[in-house]
Each structure stands twice: as structure tokens, then as C-alpha cells.
C-alpha positions, -999 to 999 in steps of 0.1 A, spaced: -391 -135 666 -375 -169 662 -371 -186 695 -355 -218 681 -326 -207 660 -304 -226 636 -268 -213 638 -246 -218 608 -208 -212 610 -191 -204 577 -156 -214 588 -132 -202 561 -147 -190 527 -125 -184 497 -116 -147 502 -82 -132 508 -83 -134 546 -56 -159 554 -29 -131 555 -50 -111 579 -57 -136 606 -39 -168 617 -72 -183 628 -86 -187 592 -84 -224 584 -64 -234 553 -57 -271 552 -85 -297 552 -74 -307 588 -78 -271 599 -112 -267 581 -124 -298 599 -111 -287 632 -129 -254 628 -162 -271 620 -158 -293 651 -150 -262 672 -180 -244 659 -203 -274 666 -190 -277 701 -197 -239 706 -234 -244 695 -235 -243 657 -259 -268 642 -245 -263 607 -210 -260 594 -206 -243 560 -174 -255 544 -151 -242 517 -116 -256 511 -83 -238 502 -52 -248 485 -29 -258 513 1 -243 495 -13 -209 486 -42 -205 509 -64 -195 480 -99 -209 475 -101 -243 458 -127 -266 443 -105 -297 445 -129 -326 454 -101 -344 472 -97 -315 496 -134 -314 503 -135 -352 508 -107 -350 533 -123 -322 553 -157 -339 553 -143 -373 563 -124 -357 592 -155 -341 605 -175 -373 602 -148 -395 616 -146 -373 647 -180 -383 658 -191 -347 661 -227 -342 653 -230 -312 629 -249 -307 597 -224 -303 568 -232 -276 543 -207 -275 513 -203 -245 491 -212 -251 455 -203 -215 445 -168 -221 430 -164 -222 393 -184 -191 384 -157 -164 382 -153 -144 351 -127 -117 347 -126 -101 312 -92 -99 296 -78 -63 297 -69 -62 260 -98 -83 247 -128 -81 270 -147 -107 250 -122 -133 263 -114 -145 298 -85 -130 316 -64 -140 346 -86 -150 375 -113 -165 354 -126 -199 366 -158 -209 347 -172 -244 347 -206 -260 341 -233 -272 364 -222 -308 368 -186 -298 375 -196 -273 401 -212 -302 420 -186 -329 416 -175 -326 453 -211 -325 465 -219 -358 447 -187 -374 461 -192 -361 497 -231 -362 498 -236 -335 525 -270 -328 538 -269 -292 524 -250 -274 497 -252 -237 487 -267 -225 455 -259 -189 445 -291 -178 428 -278 -153 402 -251 -133 387 -234 -105 406 -207 -78 402 -183 -89 429 -163 -60 443 -148 -30 426 -127 -49 401 -137 -67 369 -147 -99 387 -182 -111 379 -198 -141 395 -219 -158 369 -248 -183 376 -272 -184 347 -307 -197 348 -299 -230 329 -269 -236 352 -290 -231 383 -319 -252 371 -295 -281 363 -278 -277 397 -312 -277 415 -323 -308 395 -292 -327 405 -293 -318 442 -330 -328 442 -322 -362 427 -294 -367 453 -314 -356 483 -291 -327 491 -309 -296 503 -299 -265 484 -293 -234 506 -303 -207 481 -280 -178 486 -296 -146 475 -276 -113 472 -304 -91 458 -342 -92 451 -337 -106 415 -321 -137 430 -352 -143 452 -374 -139 422 -356 -166 402 -353 -189 432 -391 -186 437 -395 -196 400 -374 -227 405 -396 -236 435 -427 -232 413 -411 -255 387 -407 -282 413 -369 -281 414 -366 -274 451 -380 -297 478 -400 -282 507 -393 -264 528 -371 -241 506 -341 -228 524 -327 -193 518 -297 -174 530 -300 -136 527 -265 -124 520 -259 -88 529 -230 -64 526 -212 -81 497 -200 -54 472 -221 -50 451 -251 -69 463 -277 -58 488 -267 -34 516 -265 -47 551 -293 -30 570 -324 -39 589 -345 -23 562 -329 -43 534 -332 -76 554 -369 -70 560 -376 -62 523 -358 -94 512 -374 -115 539 -408 -102 529 -402 -113 493 -395 -150 503 -422 -175 494 -445 -186 521 -432 -215 543 -396 -208 534 -369 -213 561 -344 -185 560 -313 -171 576 -294 -138 572 -259 -125 576 -239 -94 574 -201 -90 570 -174 -75 590 -186 -53 620 -222 -59 609 -221 -96 615 -236 -96 649 -261 -67 644 -275 -85 613 -277 -118 632 -298 -101 659 -320 -86 633 -325 -119 616 -336 -135 649 -359 -106 657 -376 -111 622 -380 -148 626 -349 -160 608 -319 -181 615 -283 -168 616 -248 -173 600 -215 -163 615 -179 -173 610 -146 -163 596 -158 -164 560 -177 -132 567 -159 -115 596 -125 -121 612 -130 -99 644 -146 -106 677 -143 -70 689 -126 -40 674 -90 -50 668 -95 -84 684 -92 -114 660 -118 -141 665 -119 -178 661 -149 -196 647 -158 -209 681 -157 -175 696 -181 -161 670 -205 -189 675 -203 -184 713 -210 -147 708 -241 -152 686 -255 -179 709 -252 -154 738 -271 -129 717 -298 -154 709 -302 -164 745 -303 -128 757 -332 -123 732 -350 -151 748 -343 -178 723 -319 -208 720 -296 -223 694 -311 -257 684 -292 -289 680 -281 -304 647 -308 -330 648 -335 -304 655 -322 -285 625 -324 -316 604 -360 -321 615 -369 -285 609 -354 -283 574 -365 -318 565 -330 -329 556 -320 -364 546 -311 -373 582 -344 -360 597 -362 -382 622 -396 -396 614 
């Protein structure tokens, strides 16, 4: 059981959710306001994507990230900023010539995947630790070992903590190898991502298996998507982990009731407290994770 829980709120993501809920943030101003709302509700960490303000689709434009981050910082709200570094790994084979990229492909190298991180210098950025069939279509998310090693090396040099997102056991295996190679500063930080088609299933058994394969001393959190968001949060706390909620992973508060990010954070904080724990502050999270802004 974890009695002092780091709550992360993933406020928007890059998925096709903007047409399903008016609460999903699109513009940098809305993303920043969602992060602030989440922090005021009890989140220690805000995990940020940005979207094209015109289309609502996920974007990796550094200017959009910079505006969102600056707005959060200028607000004076204390929250640990965690930027996605998962954009730029999408490969969709061409229907007529599968050896070539088709519509929807967005593939860039390690340095380009981190341009916005270097410009914004958050305390945390995500690092998706492997390749994955993403959904039932032809979309493949690609992160090769050389790409991941280079991204880990750069974040280590900059003092940005990589949150290693793992979608199956092979991802944990490679992340552990990077730790052994000295590319990840202690304590290593993992996010166990469950329910994404076709990664690991969202169940208590799966979470336990993946948690048991983490290296000793690792800090970890877990999340599920859609209706399993809160059950997986409770399971993570019971197993000694931290939690992630937010509109990136689930747009409902209750059946048929659309949520805001603040409402999802409030709900998970209530669950944590009913289990006998508490959601810790951003500064306590910095200290626990040994982030750049840690005390002492």
C-alpha cells in the first residue's frame, strides 16, 4: 500500500476525443487552464500534450508547448510539468506499397522528438519504451533501441527525469537495460500503461506482473483507460504505486456523465483518502522523485 501518492493528471492527449467531449482542452490556453485546474484539485504532476488549435489533432509544435508551459508557470500555480515526448513515432504503411509510409505517418529522430522538451525544460518528460501495434488499423508506434538510448542520454544531460512509459513486459526489459547502462538517473520512474490496444490488458493481475518486473528502487504509477481508470488507480495504490487520471485516458466521470480534469483528480483523491492515504504536494513529489527542483 502506498500511503503518500503522487497523482498525475494527463489533461488532453493526442487521441480523437475532442469531438466526444467539450471538456477536452485544445488550445494552449485551455491546456494550461486544465493543468491549473488539476493542480488545484490535488494533482502533483500535469502531463501535457498540445493540439493544433484549428483541427484539434495532436501536435508536436514547440511553439504550442512553450505557450502552454509558460501559461502554467506564469500563473504561479505549483505543479510538476511532465511533457509528452511520444510524438513523431507514427508509421502507417502505404496501402499500395507497404514498404513506404502512407497517410498518417509522422516519423522523426530522437533529437527532433525532444525539441520542445529542450526549449521548455520541464521537470519530467515521457519516454515510450518500445514499439507497439496501436489499435486495429495499420498504425504502428515505433521507438527503436538507438532512438530510446539517445533520448535517454539527452534527458540525462539536461536534468529532465524520463517517465518511462511501458505498455508490455518487453518495454520494461529494455528500460531496465538502459538503467544498467547508466542512461537513467535514480530513482527510475515508470508509468505502467494498461488497456491500450494492443498493449497489456488492464487488470489487477497484469498490473502486478508488470510491477513485479520493475527494477528494485523504482518509482512507479499505473493507469487504465475508459471505465477502468479508477479501478486501476485503486489497484496501483494498493500495490504501492502512484496514479494517473485525466481526459487523455478517460472522458467520463460516471456512466454517461462527461468529466473535467479537475473532477477526475478530485475523484481519485477521494479514493486514495478512503484507502487511508493522501495525495502528496508537488514539492513532496519533487523530493520523492529527486527531480531538478527537489529540496536538499
